FITOR-502023 format. One record per atom (N, C-alpha, C, O): x negated, y, z. Coordinates in steps of 0.05 Angstrom, whole numbers, plus 5000, padded with zeros to 4 digits. Layout:
N
XYZ...
END
This chain:
323
498049784999500150014997498350255002496650255020498750454985497550704987497950825011499850805025495051005016495051125043497351375045498151495065497951395023500351665015502851565018504651735017503451305023505851185020507751255045507051205068509951365039511651475062511151755070512651855087509551885061508652105071510652325056511252285033511752555067513552715063511952875039509552845038513253015023512553195006511853425019512953475040509853605007508153825014510354045030509854155052513054095015514454285027516554185054518154345065516153905062517953805078517653975105515454055112519554015116520154225141522354095163523853915159521954225181523754085207525554325219524854555220527754245227529354415242527954465270526254305278528854725287527854715312528454465332526654345344531554395333531954205348530653895339530453715356529953845312528453635308525253635316523753445318524853835319521753915323521553845354519853685363523253955367523553975400523753695404522053615420525353535395525653265401522453105396521552975415521353125377518853025364516753095388515252915397516853345397514553455418515353385443513653405460517553315449518653235476518553515496517653495519519353735486520453975495523254045489524353935470524354215501527254275499527254485477525354645476529154495460529654755438529755035453529455245441530255025477530055275486527855395490527455635485526055205502523055265503521655315478519855485478522455185455520855275432522155575428520755765423524655605431525355875421524156105436523356325428524156005461522656235481519556295474518656515472518156055471515456125460515556285434514256485434516956225413517156405390517756655395516556825383519456705412520557015418518357135435518057375431516757015454514957145470512357165455511057375455511556925443508856935440508356895406506156835395510456925396510156855363509756635353509356635329509756405368509256175355511956025341513555875352511756095320514556025306513855965274511655945265516155925262515755855229515656095217517156275220513456085201512656365183514856375163515156595153516556195154518656285135520956225146521356005156522856445145525456485152527056535133526956765123528756365125530556455102533156535113534156375130534456765107536656895114539256695115539456535096541156695136542956515136542356205140544256055142539856125140539655845145537555815173536256005182537755555185536655475209533855535200533255525176531955595221528855595217527855385205528455175217526655355186524955085179521955135186520755335179520954935201517854895210516554745187517354525179514554865177512854755157510954515173510754485197509754385156507054215173505354455187504954425211504354655176502554825195503754935216502454975237506455025213507355115238507754925256507454995280508354695252508654475267506154405285506254355309503754425270501154405282500354605300498754555318501454835296500655075317502154995342501155015365504754905338506654835362505454615377504954635401504854405365503454115375501654245391502054235415499654385382497054475396497654645419496354625439499654825418500654965445501954725464501554745489503054565456504254365474501854225489502054195513499954145476497353975485495954145502494854035521495754415497494454625516495754695537494454765557498354675537500054745566500254485584500654475608499954265566500154005584497254005597497053845617495254115591492754135604492154325626490054335639494354475629493954705650493854945641493955135656493555005608492755275600495555485604497755365601495755715609497955845611499455885587497955905568502255885580502655935552502356135540502956115516501656355548500456595535497756535524497356565500495956445540493556355530493656115505492256125485495255935512495655725496496855785467496155655447498355975467499956085442497156275432496956265407495356395441493756525428491456355414490656385390490556165433488655935424489755805397488455805376492155695402493655505383493955655358493755515337494655965354494656155334492056145320492056145296489756155334487756185324485855985312483656015302487255775314486355505297486055545268488155605256484155535256484555525222484555245215482955075222486955215198487454975182485254905165484155085151484254635164482154565148482954605114481154575097484754645110486054615082488354785075488854955092489854785056491754995050494254925073494354715086495755075075497555085097499254855097500154765118499854725069501754505067500354255075501754055078497954235078496153995077495853945107494953735115496554115123495454075152498153965168500254085174497453695171500053505182498853445214496653515222500753325227500253275253501052985254503552945253499452775254500052475258502052425270502052525292504252285264506352135280508352325280510452245290508352595271510152835274511552855248513952875249510352845227511652865202511152595180510952605155511152385196509752155175512451985173512451745172515052145172516951955161518851865180517951855203521651785177522451645198523451855219522552085221525451725236526651925259524552005280522251935275525152115299523552205322523951965343526051845350521751935351520951695369521151785395521951635413520552015400520452115432522752225441524652245425522952295462525852385475526152715472524252865468528552765474528953075467528553195498528253445502528553015519528553145549525853095558524552905549524953255575522853165592523053015614525352985623521052905626521252745650521452915674519653075676523052925692522853125716521353045736522152875752518853185738517053015753516853205782515653135802518253435780518353615803515353805807514153865787514653865829512454015834510153815838509953675858508453805817506253665812503653775802503654015795501453615799498953715787499653745754501153585743498453955739498753945716498253735700499553695680495953555710495353275695498053155693498953085670499553115715501852985716504253055696505652905682504253315698506253435676505653385648507453345632503353385642502153305612502452985613502852885591502152835631502552605629505152505617505452335599507252665633510152615630510852715599512452595585509652935592510253025569509152875546510352865525506552725551505352565527507352345526508252265504508052225553509351985547512251945533513051735523513652245535516252275521515652255496516852115480513452425488512952465459511452175448510752155425511151975464509351715455506951775444505951655425505951985456502852065447500851895459499651965479500351645446498851425465495751625466494651645488494551755444491751855452491952035472490252015489493752225474493952385494494152265526492752345545496152065526495951925552493251815559492151835581492151695536489351575546487351785557485851745577487452005542485252235551486352335576484452415589488352365586489552515610489152315628488452415650489252065629488651855650486151865651485351925673484551815635481451765632480652005649479351965669481452295641480152485657481052505685479552585702483752425692484652435719482852245735481852325756482451975726480751825745477951885745476551815765476752025722474152095727473552345743471352385755475952535743475352785761476352765790475152875809478752605792479952585817478752345833478052365857478552115819477651845835480451705827482351845823480551415824482851255820484551285839486951295831484251315868486751345893487851575884490151555876486951795884488152085876489652105849491752245846488551975832489352025808492351845806494251915794492051625821494451395828496851585838499051625828495851695861497951815880499152095868501352195871496952195853497752485850499152525822501152665819497752355801498452365773499852125765501852185752499551895767500451655756503151595768505051535754503351605795505651455808508151685804510351615795507651915809510052145802510852075772513152005766509152085757510652025726511551775721513151735703510751565737512151295730514851305743516751195733514851465769517351435783519451635762521651555756518651855755520451975738521351855714523551925704519451645700519951495677522551305687524751305676521851165709523850945719526751085728528850955727526351355736529551485743530451545716532951525714529151615694530151735668531251445657533351445644530151255659530751015649533250905663534950805649533550905686535950795703538450995694540750915693537751255689540351455681540751435658543151445655539251395633539251355610540251105599541451125577539950895608540350615601537750555584535550645590538250395563536050305550534450495532532850415514535050775538534050965516531050975523529550945504530051015550527251055553525450875562523550905578526250645551525050375557521750425544519750405558521750475523519450475506517850705518515450685514518650895531516751105543515650965569513150955571517250855590516650735613514350525604512450515619514350345582512850145577510350245568508350135576510050485549508150575538506050685562503650625563507450835578506350965603505150705619502650685619506550535630505950365644503150225635501150205649503550125605501150025595498150155592496050015590498350455593496250635594495550645621493150655625497050635638496650685667495050445677493050475692495950215669494449955676491649955663489749835671491750105641488750075627486850225635484450175634488050495647485850655658485250545685482850555693487150455701486050315726483950075726482050045742484649915706482849715703480349755695478449615700480250005679477350085673476050195696473650175699477650325714476750395737475350135756473050145767476649975757475649725774473949575762472649425776473349575735471349395725468649515719466749375712468449805721466249905715464049975739461850095737465249835762463449855785461749615787462249405775459849655801457749405803459149165822459949185845459048985808460148765825458748695857456648595862460848805879459248715905459348455912460948295904456948405935456948175943458548105967459648285980458747875973459947786002462747686001463947675979463847626021466647536015468747766010468847986021470547645988472147835974475047765984475747535990476848005984479448005997480647855970479347835950483447765974485047665953487347815950488747875969488047915920490048115914491847915899490847755883494547925903496447765891498847875896499247985917501147835873504047895875505447605884504447385880507047645894508947435902509447255882508647325860510647015882511046855859513246965842513246925818515447145855517247215836516447505830518147645818514647585836514247895834513147935810511247785804514148135789513048225765511848465760511048525737511648615781510448875784507348855791506548715810505748995775502848985782501049205789498949195801502449445779500849705778499749775803497449855807501749735822499749795852497849625858495849715870498049325850495549215857493149345838490949405848493749365815491549525798490249765810487849805808491949915820491250175840489350095860487150195863490449875875489049755900486149655893484249675908486049545865483349425857481449615848479049555849482449845839481150075826479850195854477450265854481350225875480650355899478550195915476550305925478849935916477049775926474049795908471749835917474549745889471549805871470350065874467950095872472450315880471150555884469250535905466950625903470250385929468950385955466850185955465650165976466150045935464549825931465449555952463849445967467449515950468749305967469749035944471249055925468348825955469148575936471648495939472548485962473248435914475948255912476448115888475148135867478447945892479047815870482247865867484047835884482447935842484748015832486647815817486047765793489047685830490347495815493347605798494947465786493447815801495847975790498647845801498947685819500547955785503047895795504147585788503047435771506447505804507847245795505147045801504146925781504247005820502446765826504246555839505446595860504446355824505646085837504546025863502146065870506845895880506245865911503645655912501545725923503845415901501545285901498745405890496645355902498845515873496845695861496045885880493645885885497346035891496546225917495446045938493146105945496345855947494945715971492745615959490845665974492045495939489645365933487745585925485345545930488645805914486346045916485646115942483246125946487046155960485846185988484145955999482245996013484745745994483145496002480945535989479045536005480145575963477745555949476245815951473745805949477146005955475346285961474746345989472846485994476446256008475946316033475946626038473746716045478046786036477847076037478647166064480547066076477047356075477747476099480347576104481447566126481647706079484547756080485847736053484747746032488347696057489747686028492147896031493347916052492548016012494448206008496448155987495848145964498948115996501247995979502848255973503648395992503348305953505348505939507748465935508148275919510148595946512848515937514348825931514448995948515348855906516249105897519049095912519749295926520748885909523348895917523748635937522348435937526248695955526348505977527148145965527047945979527848145938528347865934525847775928525847525929523747865922521047725918519547675944517547535941520147765969518347805994519547556008521747546019517747356006517947116013516347086043513947056043517847096067516547096092515546846098513446856112516546586091515846366102513046336084510946256095512946396060510246336041508146526056505946436062508646786062506946936076505646826097503246856103507646636114506646506133504846276133502946236149505446116112503745896099501346006091499545836092500746226084498446326070496546436100494146426101497846516120496346596142495946356160494546376180496846156154496145886165494045676149493345456157493245776127491945646108488445656118487045856117487845456126485045436137483145356121484045196105480145416119477945316108475445326123475145476143473645166114470945186128470844866145472744706146468144836158467944616164469544526195470644696209469644276201471344196222469844386247467444426245471344496269470044666286469744896279469745076297469244946257469445256250470945386227470045546210473745266231475945326216476245636216475945776236477045746190477946036190480146066174480445916154482046256181484446316168484146646163482546796175485846706143485547006131487447156148489247046161487147406148488847596158490947696132489747736111493347736132495247726115496348006115497048086137496548156098497248446092499648436075499448336052501948516083504448506065505048786053505948956068504648826030504949106021507149106000507948905987508249395999510149435978513449476000514049436023514849575975517149645991519249355996521349356010518349155983520148925988519848836017521748706026517848886031517048806059518548956082517748916105520249106077521449296101522949106115523748886107523349216139525349046159524148786170521848716175526348666171525148366184523448186164522647976173522848246142521948086124518847986126517847776117517648206142514748186147514347936169515747916189512647786163511947556184510247656203508547836200510947516228509447546254506347576245505347446227504947786259502247806260501147926230498747996228502947936208501648086185501248426192502548546209499448526175499248756175501148896152501348796130502449126159503549246141502949546132504049736143500949566107500149836102502249966091503749836077502850256097504950416088504450516058506350556042501650546052500550676026498050566019497150366030496950706002494950575987492550626001490950446005492150886011489750936028489550776056487450696068491850746063492250556093490750296086488650226097492350136061491349886056488149876051486749696060487050086038484650096036482650096060480649966060483650256082482250316103482649996119480649906131484449876120484949646129483249436121481849306136483449396091481049206086478449236081476849046076477849486082475049576088474249496115471849436120476549486137475549456164474949116164472849016173476848996154476448716150474148586140473448356146473048776122470648676107468048746119466048616116468248956133465549056149464648846172462748896186
END
């Protein structure tokens, strides 16, 4: 197939509403930027809707990227308008925006509340399904803030907003949540894998057998790597016998069991893990069990298990058990 197949003709243009949907901002925001900063379509035909050319779209997309990175709208407009196109105006296109087909982003932003600029940018990129920008923001956040702060201040608020949007809109925002989750997992795993493998007994991290959520475990692994603490990550939905065998084979000083929802929190299994011993006769050892996640609320926590309330507490408890 030719590289130009499916490309719109040079004169292809978009209405303000269609452009807003593609960029993940509201039409009101687009019109406000046009009125205040002059970021608008160069061509305006009397009696017709404003039509945004590929060059106009490129300028507005650049402004969206800059504001997502914390630049003020006024400065973002100045910088976006100053960017010179590498060719004639009609040749400057933004990949994924004018490549044909319907808009794949959402017309609404994710309501993240009062958060860091990186989180707002992450939410906007997720709605636009802008994978390169998601990766860039997450990489920058982990590198500058560290994985724990990046998780609590950037990733988690955006993920919660995506979850709320999904719940409110039905299946409409599933693709946004899935893309965001994949990139968050990739960023956390990158942070967990880049540290030098520490020596010594390692804690065991696992999701309960029926638990499919793994991102909090990925964040915990990245936090342990940042502190130079050894761990073995078994991920979500580890079957019962596999979990018990992993404890027997690795002899961990501590086992953290993640449960996102109440139905996956198996108190009896957690007790079996705490009773699993290893080592020679006369010197048998058992692990300390930590039950983490909202699924373990109330009476579901087994007696004697530690119950960290958040990621920093879990890291502190595991570090104490490893020292």
